[in-house]
Each structure stands twice: as structure tokens, then as C-alpha cells.
N, C-alpha and C positions, 0 to 999 in steps of 0.2 A: 262181235267183238271177240278176239282171241283171249284177252286177259288184260290185266293191269297191275302196275307196281306203284311204288311210292311216288314216282315222278310222272310216269306216262301211262298211256293206254295203247294197246296194239290191236289193230283190226286186220282181218283178212281182206285183201283187195285184189282187183284185177286190172291189168293194164288195158286201156281202151285204145282202139285204133280210130282216130278222129280226123276228119277232113279239115284242113285249114289250120291244123296245129303245127305252126312253122317253127323254124329254129330260133326265132326271137323268144317264143314262149319257153322252149327248152332251155335257152340261156337263163331266162328269169328264174326258172325252177331248178336250175343245175341238173337237168336231166342227163343221165349218162347215155353214151351210145349203146343201143341195144345189141345183144349178141343172140345167137341161136337159141339160147336157153330161156330168153326173156321176151321173145317176140311172139306174135300171134295173139288172137283174141282170147285164148284160154290161159295166158301167162298170169300166174298168181304172184302176189307180192304181200309183204307185211307193211302196213301203214302205221307209223307210230305218231302219236300226238302228246302234247303236254296235258296233264290233268287240269281241267278247267278251273278248279278251286285254286290252283297255284297261280294262274294268271289273273285271278280275281282278288288276290290278297291285297289288303289295304296298305301293306308295306311296299312302297314302290321299289325300294332297294332290293327287297327280297324277290320281287317279280323280275327285276332286271338280272339278278344273279341266276335265276332259273332259266331265263331266256339265253343268257350267256353260256350256261353249261350245255344247253340244247344245241346252240351254234357250235360249240366246241365238239360235241358228239358228231354232228353232221360233218364238220370239217375232218374229223378223224376217220370216219368210215368212208369218206370220199378219197382220202389219201391212201388208206391201206388196201392193197390189191393182192389177192392170193387165193389159192384153191381152198384154204381152210377159213376163209372169211366170206360172209354173205355179200353178194354183189350189190353195190349201191345203184339205185335206180333214179332217185330224184328227191328233192327237198325244197322247202321254202321256210327256213328257220326264222326269217324276219317278218313273216306274215302275221296278220292279227291272230290267226289260229295256226301256229307253226305245226309242220308235219315233216316226216321223213319216211321215204319208201325204200325198201330193200328186198332182195330176193327172199322168197319163201322157201324154206327147206323143211320137208317133212321128217319127223323123227322125234323120239323122246329126248329129254334132257338127260345128261349123265346122272344128275341127282335123282331123278325119277327112276332111271334104270336101276340104280344100285339099291334104292329104298323099296322098290316094288318087286324086283326080280332077283336081287341078291348081288353079293360082292363078285368082282371079276378077279380071280386069283390064278387063272391059267396064264402062262408066260406069253403065248402068242397074242391074245387080244389085249392084255395089259400093256405089252410093249407097243403094239400098234397104236393104242390110244396115246401113249407117251410121245411117240414119234409125230402124231398128228398135232399135239399141243406144241411141240417144238417148232414144227413147220409154221403153225399159226403165229407164234410169237416172233419168228424170224421175219414174217411179213410186217408185223407191227413195229418191231424194232428197226427194221429196214427203212421204215418211213420216219425214223427219228421220234417215235412215240413209245410211251409205256402204257400198258393196259391198266395195271393197278387193281383189277378186280377179277382175275382169273379164278374160277371156282366151278364145281360141278353144275351149278344151276346155270352157268353161262356157257356150257359145253353141250352141244347137241349131237346125237348119233343118228345119221341118216343112211340111206342105201350105199353111199360111197365113203362113209367114215365120219370122223369128228369135225365139227366147225365150231369156232369160238365166236361168241356174240358179245353184245353189250359194250359199247365204247363210251358209255356215259361218264366214266371216270378217267378216260384216256387223257394224256397230258404230253405236250411236247417235252422230250427228254432234256433239251438244252435250254429251255426257257422257264423252268420251274421256279427260278428265283426272281422273276420279274415283279416289280412292286405291285402291279395290278392283278397278280395271279389269283385264280379262284380259290386255290387252296393255301391257306395261311399256315405259317410255321406254328407247330404245336396242335394242329387240328388233325384228327384221324378221319380218313376217308377210305371206304372199302368195306370188306367183310372181315372182321377180326379173326374169325376161326380159321381163315385160309391165308392171312397175310403174315409176313415176317415181323419179328420184333421191332426192327427199325422203322417199318412203315406204321406200326401201331403207335410208336412214339411221335413220329413226324412224317406224315404222308407227303409233304411238299418236297423233301430232298431225297426221296428214294431213287434208286438207280435200276438198271436192267436186271440186277441180281434179285430184286424183289419179285419180279415176274418169274424168274427161275425157281425161286422158293415156292411160289404158287403152283408150279408144275408138281413139285414134291408133295404139297399138301393135297392136291387134287388126286394124284396117284395113290397117296396114303388112304384117302377116303374110298377110292375105288376098290382097294384091296381089303379094307377092314369094315366099311360101312360107318366109320366114325371119323370125326375131325381129329387132327394131331393132338390138340389140346382141348380140354372141356369148354373153354371159352376164348379168352384172349391168348395170343401167342406168348411163349416163354423163351428166355435165352438159354435153353437147355434142350437136350434131346427128348423127343416125345416117348410115350410108352410104346414099345415095339410089339407088344403082345398081339398076336393074331396076324402079324405081317409075315408072309412067306419068306423063307430064309434067302432065296435067290434075289429078292428085291432089296434086301437090306443094304448091300454096298452102295447102290446108287442113291437110295433115299437118305442114307446117313450123310452123303455129300450135299444133297439138296437142302437138308435141314441145318447146315452149318450156321451157328449163331452169328459168326463174323462173315459179313457179306463178301468180303474179298476172298474168302476161302471156298466160296461156292463155284462150281463149274459154270462155264459159259454154255450157250446153247449148242455149239458144235461139240463140246465135250459130253453133254448129255446125250446127244444123238450117237456118238461113238459108243458110249456105254450101253445104250439100248440095243444097238446092232450087235454088240459083243454078246449080250444076253441072248439074243436070237441065235447067234452062231453056236453058243454053248448048248442050245437045245435043238440044233440042226433044223432051224426054221428060216425060211426066207421071209422078206417083208410081205410079199404077195400073199403067202400062206397065213401070216399073222393078221393082215388086213381082212382076209376072207373070214377068218375065225371071229374077229370082232363084229363084222357085219352079220354073221350067223347068230351071235349072241344077242344083238339088238333086235334082229328080226324075230327070233324065237320068243322074246318077251312080249311081243304084240302090243307095245305101248305107244306106237305112232298115233297121234291124234286123228280121229275120224272127221273128215271134212263134211260139211253139209252138202246136200245134193246140188245146190246152186253153184258151188265151187267146182263140182265135177262135171258140170254141163259143158257143151261144146262151145258156148259163147256167152257173152254178158247178158244180163237182163235187158230186154229191148227198151223198157221204159227208162232205165238209168242211162243206157247208151244214148237215147234220144235227148234226154235232158242235158247230158254232157256236150253233145253235138250242138244243141241249141245255144248253150252258153258260149261256145267257141264261135259260132256264127255271129253272135252279137258282139264279139270282140271282148268278152269278159272271161277271166279265168274260171274254169269249171268248179273250183273250190272257193271262189271269192266269197267272203262273208258279207260283202256289201251289195250283193245282187238284190234287186228289189222285187223279185217274183218268187221268193222262197224256194228256189231250187236247192236241192240237197240239204233240206233242213235236218234230215235224219243223220247227217254227218256232223252236225254242229256239236261242239263240246257242251253246249247249254242243254242238250237234250236230257231227258230224265234218266241218265245212267242206264239206258236201255241196251239190250243186246240186239244187234241188228241182223245176226245170223241165228237161225233156229238151232236149238239144242238137240242133241241126240237123245235116244231113249234113256230115261232114267236120270238125266242131268237136271239139276235144279235150275229153274229159269231166272233166278235172282242172283246167281253167282257165276262169274265168267270162268271159263276153263283155265287151268293153271298154266297156260302157255303164254309166257310173257317175254317174247324175244326182244333183246336189246333194251330192256327196261331195268334201270338200276334197282336193286333190292334195297330200298331205303330203310326197310325194317331191319336190315342187317348192317346198315351203314351208320356211322357216327359222324355227324356234320357239325359238332360243337367241340370246343376245346376240351381235351381229356387231361385229367391230372396224371402225373407219372405213376403208373400202377406198381404196386409192390409185387414181386415175383410170385408170391404165394396167394394173391388175391385174383380169383378168376371171375370173368364176366361171362354171362350166358348170351347166346345168340342163336338165331335160327336162320336157315337158308330157305329160299323160296324155289318152287319148281318153275321151270320154263322148258320148253321143248322146241326142237328143230333139228340138221346134220349134213356132211358132204366130204368128199374128195380123196381120190388116190393121188399119189405124188405126181406132179407134172413139173416141167422146167419153170424156174421162178419167173413170175410176171413182173416186169418193172412197173413201179408206180406210174399212174396216169399223170401226165403233165398238161397243164392248161396253157394254150398259146396266148401270147400277149394280145391285147385288144388291138384291132386294126385302126390305123389313123383315119379320121373322118375324111371323106372326099367331098369338097365343096361343090363339085360339079355333078355329084351323084344324087338323083332324086330319091327322097326317102320312100320306103315301101308303104308306110302308112302315116297319115297326118296326126293320128291320135297319139297322145302321150304313152310312154311305156307303162307296163303294168306296175302297180304299186310295189309288189315285192322286188321287181327289178330296180326301181328307184332306190329302194332301201339298200339293196346289194351294192349298187354303184356308189352310194354315199359312204357305206362302210369301207369299200375299197379305196376311195379317195382319202378317207382318214387314215387308213392302214399304210398307204404309200406316201403320205404327206412328209414323213420324216425319214424316208429312205434316201440317203445321199447317193446311193448307187444307181438310182433311177431318175 
């Protein structure tokens, strides 16, 4: 286990090459088409599951909300495609034991980098980080989504630069006011220390400018090692003490208390490139400097020997192949021969990967990719705070990173299902997998009221 947060657990996993794993299974599990970076027997992934106690809660409505939020996270990460976003590999959010798999990216979180190695105050790496955040949010906003929880703990620095994780709080920008929205008016959702004033008051009706503000608060933390405000955000400028003078013009725009006065992402990019030009730096030089800063810190998590081997564990591979041969999903919790019991969320909170030297066996590593920091989030109605009353909060570590700029990648589109051919003999007489049946039912409900279809 790589780590855990308030909502989920993250495991290091490996993609297996199995015979008989046909496209019908890939459809049932929403498996993405593999690319060169994720193929082969040694391809690693991050597997996220919901904490078992959340699924076992006696409050059925609470369990349903938890599942719905997980489904929303899966849909978000499937939709957003870009060099600053981890690649989606597969998911089964409607399964009895929901899971989500995505690309594993080695590297420390920005939060860990700053706290353990010091602030980043040189113009080159600071600007390269800012441009990476802009590129990531362009991918998010390009898919008509808002992130709503951008912070240092959700930014990872890898060999190719920053990557933004955690879509647990992502929301469709144009559908926030639906009557069945997961976020209700007057509820705060996110991390107060890094969100703008309007999001702290009402997370449901925030706009893209809230994510732009979060770029500012993340860059502020990077340069100073502290949050803009001691706790909750304030409708006033932060204390600029310790902020390098060359960063003040941009940060003052990003912290504008009136959302309409904040720059958009294209303006933020222009200001960052202007800052590079003023210091006679190219983007390539700045990106290289950021990579050197991250590499020099030596904070990239050390993987266990099994993860670095040339292939998967033979016993695990054999069990997975046997499950497929029997016509059952390899992760199916209803198998009757106890295959993969060690992956069950009912296991005794055990780590299934050995720890490195000096690590405590009873505590997971602080690497929690894409897991919402529920300790930082408020999920109950908040009273309107007085400007002088501060709330305290803490941020959690998570680690991961990626990407030099490349041409924008258009969002993946899903082709409409083909019409059934009455003369075509079915491939198999057995019913479709249970997760596929649930997906089909959810799609039928979703499209039932669409007059355009």
C-alpha cells in the first residue's frame, strides 16, 4: 500500500498481460487504450480504492454519496487528458469493491519538496512550476471541469515536471446548480488554506477563477513555505513578508478578492513568460532548473524490489490468468476460491508491499495520489466566518510528477454503442460481468430523459 487518505487507499500495482482478456472486459472496466508508456509486463500503476469502513457505514445514504463521489472522480479523470494529468488506465466504480487505476508517476509532492528541502525562490524553477499548473488547469477547464482542490499536496514533481493529481472534488463547471448536486449551497469543500474566499463561503457556485486563485496560493506556499493566511481565506491581501519582489505583481493579481478581477489562465501564462524574459531565461532552461531542484532533494519514494523486477510475481499472474480462464473478473469479490484475498478491503489494514529500511510497518508511506485530504476538507455546512476569525488546517503529503509541454491533446471521445445485429452470433452465452450490467443500467438512466437522443 502506498498510502491512504480520508476517502481512499492507494496501492502500487502492475498491469498484467493476460490471455483471453478481450475487449468486452475492457469495456466493462472502462480500460483505456494503452500507449507506449503503459504497456509491457513491468508497467506500474496506482490503484485507488474506497476505504472499507466508508462502504460499511450503516447510513445507506452516506454510502451512496461516497460511491457517487467516487464515480464522479472516475468520470473526471477519464475526461481530462493532458501532459500534466496522470493517464487513466481503468476503473470499476460500480463494483462491490470500487477501484480506479491510473498512471504511476515517481516523484515527491510539492508539499513534501518545500517542507523537507526548502522554498523555491529562484525565478526559473518557480516560473516553470507556475506554467505547469497553468497547463494542467487548461486541460481540466478544457473538459468543462473545475478542480476545486489544487494545492501543494496534489502537485507532484517528477523527471519531466509537475503533474496535478486528485480529482475527488472535480465538478462539471456548467452543472453545479443541479438539484441533485453532491455539493450543496452553503457547504465548504476543499482545503480552506488554499481556496479563495468565495469558495470558502459556497463551494457549489465557484467558477474557473477559483482554480486560478489556487495557482496563486500554491505558488505563494512554494516561495514562502507557508499558506497565504493562517487558516481560512480572507477577503484581503495576504502578508507579503518573505515573497521575492519579482513575484509580487503576478501574485497580487491572483489574490484579487473580487473573482472577476483575477486574470484568466492565458493571462497568467503571459505574465509568467514575461518574468522569464526579464531574467533572460527560456522555458526549457527554467524547466531544467525545476527538474534539478527536485532531483537534488532526493525525495522520490523508493519502490520495493518487486516493483523494480522485470516482470510480475508468477503466482499473482497465474491466479489472474486462472480467473480469466474461468470467465470471472480477476478482482471479482464473488469468486468462491479466495483468489486475491489480500486485495480485499476487509483485510486487516495490512501493507502488501514490504517497507524499506527504517520504515514503520504499521504506518503507510505518505504517498497518497488522487486521494482527497479529508482532514483538510470540510464537508458540513459552515457558518459565515468573521474576517478576523481564523480556522486552522493542515495539509497532507502525497507524492508523484511529469511533462514538458507538448501540443494539446484533445479529450478522448467515446463512440456510441453499435446497434445489435440480430443475425450475429454472440461471442459468449454467459451474461455480461456484473460491473458491466451496472454501467449499462446507469447509462440507460442517464440517457432516458435526453430528448436529443
